[in-house]
Every structure is written in C-alpha cells, then in structure tokens.
C-alpha positions as CSV (number, residue, x, y, z in Angstrom):
1,X,14.0,147.8,82.4
2,X,16.7,150.3,81.4
3,X,15.5,153.9,81.0
4,X,15.7,155.3,77.5
5,X,17.3,158.6,76.5
6,X,15.2,161.4,74.9
7,X,17.0,160.8,71.5
8,X,16.1,157.0,71.7
9,X,12.5,157.7,72.6
10,X,11.9,160.0,69.6
11,X,13.5,157.5,67.2
12,X,10.9,154.8,68.0
13,X,7.5,154.1,66.5
14,X,4.8,155.9,68.3
15,X,1.1,156.5,68.7
16,X,-0.1,160.1,69.1
17,X,-2.6,160.8,71.8
18,X,-4.8,163.8,70.9
19,X,-8.2,162.8,72.5
20,X,-10.9,165.2,71.6
21,X,-8.6,167.8,70.0
22,X,-6.7,166.4,66.9
23,X,-6.4,169.1,64.3
24,X,-4.1,171.5,62.6
25,X,-4.5,174.3,65.2
26,X,-6.1,172.4,68.1
27,X,-3.3,170.0,68.7
28,X,-0.2,171.9,67.6
29,X,2.3,169.4,68.9
30,X,0.6,166.4,67.2
31,X,0.4,168.3,63.9
32,X,4.0,169.3,64.0
33,X,5.3,165.8,64.8
34,X,3.2,164.4,61.9
35,X,4.7,167.0,59.5
36,X,8.3,166.2,60.5
37,X,8.3,162.7,62.0
38,X,5.2,161.2,60.4
39,X,7.2,158.2,59.2
40,X,7.4,157.0,62.9
41,X,3.7,157.5,63.7
42,X,1.5,154.4,63.5
43,X,-1.8,155.9,64.6
44,X,-3.5,158.9,66.3
45,X,-6.0,158.5,69.2
46,X,-9.0,160.8,69.0
47,X,-12.4,159.1,69.5
48,X,-14.2,162.1,67.9
49,X,-12.4,161.5,64.6
50,X,-12.0,157.7,64.7
51,X,-12.3,156.1,61.3
52,X,-10.7,159.0,59.5
53,X,-7.1,159.3,58.4
54,X,-4.5,162.0,59.3
55,X,-4.7,163.2,55.7
56,X,-8.4,163.7,56.1
57,X,-7.9,166.0,59.1
58,X,-4.7,167.8,58.5
59,X,-4.4,167.8,54.7
60,X,-1.1,166.0,55.0
61,X,0.3,162.9,56.7
62,X,-1.2,160.2,54.5
63,X,-3.1,157.2,55.6
64,X,-2.1,157.1,59.2
65,X,-5.3,155.9,61.0
66,X,-7.2,157.7,63.7
67,X,-8.6,155.3,66.4
68,X,-10.5,155.7,69.6
69,X,-8.3,153.6,71.9
70,X,-4.7,152.5,72.2
71,X,-5.8,148.9,72.3
72,X,-6.9,149.2,68.7
73,X,-3.3,149.7,67.5
74,X,-1.3,147.4,69.7
75,X,-1.0,145.1,66.7
76,X,0.9,147.9,64.8
77,X,3.6,147.7,67.5
78,X,4.0,151.2,68.7
79,X,6.7,151.6,71.4
80,X,5.9,155.0,72.7
81,X,2.7,157.1,73.3
82,X,3.2,160.8,72.8
83,X,0.7,163.2,74.4
84,X,0.4,165.5,71.4
85,X,-1.6,168.4,73.0
86,X,-0.3,171.1,75.3
87,X,-2.7,172.6,77.8
88,X,-3.2,176.0,79.4
89,X,-3.6,174.2,82.7
90,X,-1.7,172.1,85.2
91,X,-4.5,169.5,85.6
92,X,-4.9,166.1,84.0
93,X,-8.1,166.0,82.1
94,X,-10.4,163.4,83.7
95,X,-11.0,161.5,80.4
96,X,-7.3,161.1,79.7
97,X,-6.4,158.8,82.6
98,X,-7.8,155.6,81.2
99,X,-6.0,156.1,77.9
100,X,-2.7,156.7,79.7
101,X,-3.1,153.6,81.9
102,X,-4.0,151.5,78.9
103,X,-0.8,152.6,77.2
104,X,1.3,151.8,80.2
105,X,-0.4,148.4,80.7
106,X,0.5,147.6,77.0
107,X,4.2,148.5,77.7
108,X,4.3,151.8,75.9
109,X,6.8,154.4,77.0
110,X,5.4,157.9,77.5
111,X,6.3,161.3,76.3
112,X,4.2,163.9,78.2
113,X,3.7,167.4,76.8
114,X,1.4,168.9,79.5
115,X,2.4,170.6,82.7
116,X,0.8,167.9,84.9
117,X,3.4,165.3,85.8
118,X,2.1,161.8,85.2
119,X,3.6,160.4,88.3
120,X,1.5,162.9,90.2
121,X,-1.4,160.5,89.8
122,X,-1.0,157.5,92.2
123,X,-2.6,154.9,89.8
124,X,-0.5,156.0,86.8
125,X,2.7,156.2,89.0
126,X,2.1,152.7,90.3
127,X,1.6,151.3,86.7
128,X,4.7,153.0,85.5
129,X,6.8,151.5,88.3
130,X,5.4,148.0,87.8
131,X,6.0,148.1,84.0
132,X,9.4,149.8,84.3
133,X,8.7,152.1,81.4
134,X,10.4,155.4,80.6
135,X,8.5,158.7,81.0
136,X,9.9,161.8,79.4
137,X,8.3,164.8,81.2
138,X,9.1,167.5,78.6
139,X,8.1,170.2,81.1
140,X,10.7,169.2,83.7
141,X,13.0,172.1,84.1
142,X,16.7,171.4,83.7
143,X,19.3,172.6,86.2
144,X,20.8,175.6,84.5
145,X,22.7,178.8,85.5
146,X,21.6,182.3,84.9
147,X,22.2,183.8,81.5
148,X,25.9,184.9,81.1
149,X,25.7,186.0,77.5
150,X,28.2,183.4,76.5
151,X,26.5,183.2,73.1
152,X,28.3,186.5,72.3
153,X,31.6,184.5,72.2
154,X,30.5,182.0,69.6
155,X,31.6,182.1,66.0
156,X,28.2,180.7,65.0
157,X,25.6,182.9,63.4
158,X,22.3,182.9,65.3
159,X,18.8,183.2,63.8
160,X,15.7,183.6,65.9
161,X,12.1,183.2,64.8
162,X,9.9,185.6,66.7
163,X,6.3,186.6,65.9
164,X,2.9,188.1,66.6
165,X,1.2,185.3,68.5
166,X,1.4,181.7,69.7
167,X,0.9,178.8,67.3
168,X,1.5,180.7,64.0
169,X,4.5,179.0,62.5
170,X,7.6,180.1,64.4
171,X,8.8,176.5,64.9
172,X,7.8,175.5,61.3
173,X,9.8,178.4,59.9
174,X,12.8,177.5,62.0
175,X,12.7,173.8,61.1
176,X,12.3,174.7,57.4
177,X,15.3,177.0,57.6
178,X,17.3,174.3,59.5
179,X,16.4,171.7,56.8
180,X,17.2,173.9,53.8
181,X,20.4,175.3,55.2
182,X,21.8,171.8,56.0
183,X,20.7,170.6,52.6
184,X,22.8,173.4,51.1
185,X,25.8,172.4,53.1
186,X,25.5,175.2,55.8
187,X,26.1,173.2,59.0
188,X,23.1,174.3,61.1
189,X,21.9,173.4,64.5
190,X,18.3,173.7,65.8
191,X,17.8,175.1,69.3
192,X,14.4,173.7,70.4
193,X,12.6,175.8,73.1
194,X,9.3,173.9,73.3
195,X,8.0,170.4,73.3
196,X,7.3,170.0,69.6
197,X,10.8,171.1,68.6
198,X,12.3,168.8,71.3
199,X,10.3,165.8,70.0
200,X,11.4,166.4,66.4
201,X,15.0,167.1,67.1
202,X,15.5,164.9,70.2
203,X,17.0,167.7,72.4
204,X,16.3,171.2,73.8
205,X,14.2,172.6,76.6
206,X,10.6,173.6,77.2
207,X,11.3,177.1,78.3
208,X,7.8,177.7,79.7
209,X,8.6,175.0,82.4
210,X,11.7,176.9,83.7
211,X,11.6,179.4,86.6
212,X,11.5,182.9,85.4
213,X,15.0,184.0,86.4
214,X,16.5,181.0,84.7
215,X,14.6,181.0,81.4
216,X,17.2,183.0,79.5
217,X,20.0,180.8,80.9
218,X,18.2,177.7,79.7
219,X,18.0,179.2,76.2
220,X,21.7,180.1,76.4
221,X,22.5,176.5,77.3
222,X,20.5,175.1,74.4
223,X,22.0,177.5,71.9
224,X,25.5,176.7,73.0
225,X,24.8,173.0,72.6
226,X,23.2,173.5,69.1
227,X,26.2,175.7,68.0
228,X,28.8,173.0,68.5
229,X,30.4,172.3,65.1
230,X,27.9,174.4,63.3
231,X,28.0,177.6,61.2
232,X,24.4,178.6,62.0
233,X,21.9,178.0,64.8
234,X,18.2,178.5,64.4
235,X,16.4,179.3,67.6
236,X,12.8,178.3,67.9
237,X,10.5,181.1,69.1
238,X,7.7,180.9,71.6
239,X,4.8,183.2,72.3
240,X,5.2,186.9,71.4
241,X,6.2,190.1,73.1
242,X,2.7,191.5,72.7
243,X,1.1,188.4,74.2
244,X,-0.4,188.9,77.6
245,X,0.2,185.3,78.6
246,X,3.6,184.5,77.0
247,X,5.5,187.7,76.6
248,X,8.0,186.7,79.4
249,X,9.0,183.6,77.5
250,X,9.4,185.5,74.2
251,X,11.7,188.1,75.9
252,X,13.7,185.4,77.7
253,X,14.4,183.6,74.4
254,X,15.4,186.9,72.7
255,X,17.9,187.7,75.4
256,X,19.1,184.2,75.9
257,X,19.7,183.5,72.2
258,X,21.3,186.9,71.4
259,X,20.5,186.5,67.7
260,X,22.3,188.1,64.8
261,X,19.1,188.1,62.8
262,X,15.3,187.8,63.3
263,X,12.7,186.1,61.1
264,X,9.3,187.6,62.1
265,X,6.4,185.1,61.9
266,X,2.7,186.0,61.5
267,X,-0.6,184.2,60.6
268,X,-1.7,186.1,57.6
269,X,-5.0,188.0,58.2
270,X,-5.0,187.5,62.0
271,X,-6.2,190.5,63.9
272,X,-6.4,189.1,67.4
273,X,-4.3,186.6,69.4
274,X,-5.7,183.1,69.8
275,X,-7.6,182.3,73.0
276,X,-6.9,185.6,74.7
277,X,-8.5,187.6,71.8
278,X,-6.3,190.7,72.4
279,X,-5.8,193.0,69.3
280,X,-2.6,192.4,67.3
281,X,-1.0,195.8,66.9
282,X,0.3,196.7,63.4
283,X,3.1,194.4,62.2
284,X,5.6,197.2,61.6
285,X,5.2,198.3,65.2
286,X,5.7,194.7,66.5
287,X,8.8,194.3,64.3
288,X,10.2,197.6,65.8
289,X,9.5,196.4,69.3
290,X,11.4,193.1,68.7
291,X,14.3,194.8,67.2
292,X,14.6,197.4,69.9
293,X,14.5,194.8,72.7
294,X,17.6,193.0,71.3
295,X,20.5,193.8,73.5
296,X,22.9,196.7,72.7
297,X,25.8,194.4,72.5
298,X,24.2,192.6,69.5
299,X,21.4,194.6,68.0
300,X,19.4,192.4,65.5
301,X,17.1,193.3,62.6
302,X,14.3,191.4,61.0
303,X,15.5,190.0,57.7
304,X,12.2,188.6,56.5
305,X,8.6,187.8,57.4
306,X,7.5,184.2,57.4
307,X,3.7,183.8,57.2
308,X,1.2,181.1,57.7
309,X,-1.3,181.5,55.0
310,X,-3.4,178.4,55.6
311,X,-6.9,178.8,54.1
312,X,-5.9,181.5,51.6
313,X,-6.3,181.0,47.9
314,X,-3.2,181.7,45.9
315,X,-4.5,185.0,44.6
316,X,-5.5,186.1,48.1
317,X,-2.2,185.1,49.5
318,X,-0.3,187.1,46.9
319,X,-2.5,190.2,47.5
320,X,-2.0,190.0,51.3
321,X,1.7,189.2,51.1
322,X,2.3,192.2,48.7
323,X,0.4,194.5,51.2
324,X,2.5,193.3,54.1
325,X,5.7,193.8,52.1
326,X,4.6,197.3,51.2
327,X,3.8,198.1,54.9
328,X,7.1,196.7,56.3
329,X,9.6,197.0,53.4
330,X,10.5,193.3,54.0
331,X,10.2,190.2,51.9
332,X,7.3,187.9,52.8
333,X,7.6,184.1,52.5
334,X,5.3,181.2,53.3
335,X,7.7,178.2,53.6
336,X,4.9,175.7,53.6
337,X,3.1,177.1,50.6
338,X,6.4,177.5,48.8
339,X,7.5,174.0,49.5
340,X,10.4,174.9,51.8
341,X,12.7,177.7,53.0
342,X,14.8,178.2,49.9
343,X,13.9,181.8,49.6
344,X,14.3,182.4,53.4
345,X,17.8,180.9,53.3
346,X,18.8,183.1,50.3
347,X,17.5,186.2,52.3
348,X,19.4,185.2,55.4
349,X,22.7,184.5,53.6
350,X,22.4,187.9,52.0
351,X,21.6,189.5,55.4
352,X,24.6,187.8,57.0
353,X,26.9,189.2,54.3
354,X,25.4,192.7,54.5
355,X,25.7,192.9,58.3
356,X,29.0,191.2,58.8
357,X,31.0,194.4,59.0
358,X,28.6,195.9,61.5
359,X,29.0,193.2,64.2
360,X,30.8,194.2,67.4
361,X,33.9,192.3,68.3
362,X,33.4,189.1,70.3
363,X,34.2,189.2,74.0
364,X,37.3,187.4,75.2
C-alpha cells in the first residue's frame, strides 16, 4: 500500500483515541482537533466516558459519539486513528496497546502524538508491516540546519504567541488570528510547532522532539515555509520561559521565529503552572522577560494579551480582564469567548503600522 503524506492523512475521516483522559484540559490535542477539524472526526475512544457525546464533555463539538473500542465505530468508516493525548513520558501506556493493534487490524492509518515510537513495540510493528498502513510519528525530528536568522531577510511580518504556561491557549490564539487575518484578505501562514497545530494545518514540526541545538533551526525552517506567498506568519508558541520543564522550547521558538510582535497568552486566574505547580510570577514581569529575550536585531513588543477565561462568568471575566489591562497597560482579549480574533487582528494591524518605521533594515 502506498504511504500517505501528512496533508493527506489530516484530510481523512478519523477516530480520536483519548483512552482514560478525554477532556478540555486533559487531552489538549484531542480537544484542539475537535475545535478546528471536528467535521472529520467520526468518534472518540475513551471507555470512561463511553455513551456520552463530545458536546457533553467539551461543551462544543456536537453529537460526535464517545465509545470504548475502535471496533464499535468501524461501521462509520474512519480511515485514521489519531492518538489525541500527549504524554510527559516516553513509554507506551500498557492499556493502550490493544486499542492500537485493533486499529491497525481494521486497516486504520495512525497518527501518533506521544514520544514512544509505535514501531518500537514488536507486535505493533509487525501488524503495521502486514497491513501496509501509514504511521505519522509527529515527534520524529526533521533533518534541519542550525538557525541562521534567515527570517530577518523576509518581507513577511511575523507574530508569535508566547505565554505564562503550557496548555493555556497559545495555539488557539494563533489559529484564531490566522483564520481571521485570512478572512480579511491578509494572506497569512501558520507555523505549527507542536502536534495539534500540525494535525490541524497539515505541516510543521514538533519542536520538543528536536535535539536542543537544532530547535531554533527547525522553527526557522517552518517559518520560512509558512511565509512563502504570505504577508503575515503566525508562529504557534510552546511552553513558557518561566516553565521549569519547557523553557528551552519557548526560547528556541522565540529566537528561531524572530517575531516582529508578540501576543502574550495566559489562563485567567491561574497562579501556578499545571502539573509542576510552580508559582507564576506577575504577568507584567513575564511580559518584560519575553520582550527582553527577543534578539537585538529585531526587538519585539507584546501587542496584546490573549486569555483563556474558561469557567468564568461574564461579569467575573470583565472584572479580571480590566484588572489585567490596568496592570499591564495592554488590551486583553479572549478570542474564544468573543467568537474569534477580530479584535486581536485590529490590534496587530495597528501595531504593525505603529512600529513599521522602527524596524531595522533587512540583511542582504
């Protein structure tokens, strides 16, 4: 059987595997794909929530069923199974293997979002060979060069979503800006730096799977590709500079993307990072750190703050947003609550005009 390209895989109907973890914050990849490619999803696998719908669990996504086994949805003709949960581990959870084998035996191609390579298991590898299916290991590192700051030579205006923690909406803010800018006729590319963005856009790189010295070069490569024929590029952020686990990835993206403007992302009300439980230092200080770590050849400023206000009432959201605006002197937007990034794009266009005369000349 011919192997499929990444773009072909993400264009097919799929079943999402999120065994034991499907939820808005517990399976970030799955939740993101449902939001942006839900029309291709025929079902979600999670035995703990079987019998419910995606709408029941996420609050969006409609009547997509949640089932306990892939065999229960073969009649819906999925062509791909997407592992929709990233792990802070390089191991294959013991309970996942039967599900993966069942998907392969039923002829489903696989998109793998975890660090464990599926062919590292002899039984799964044998089944993959016998069935001739395509496996996209999203954590495979591409062959890339070191960062050479070629982004400085582009005519394209580069926007980067940074933030205060992992899983707070950096990708969502970026995708909403991408969608709205293109809707307005601003030709905009999306530079995906993680699995969710890759599965939604069909291209990019999972930067956390790249050796340290080459992470910034991988980001440079993705930005250069996304810039072709476009006026803007939106670069998806990962981790945060204050995160004890993922600061290196955040810095590599900042230096590989060499942005003209930053959109700072934050989960409203959060005081500690997820999982690691380290204190989040004041947002004005985090914004200053991000701005100061942009390179001297292209110093970038935060143009706006994009917040995730899930769980807040409208009154509470307004009160917290106004406080954050007063603390930072920056506009605060929730693109999900506000139904899109219209206000963010307005702010970014104004920021582009205001800073145009302060840009250093491009290298030649």
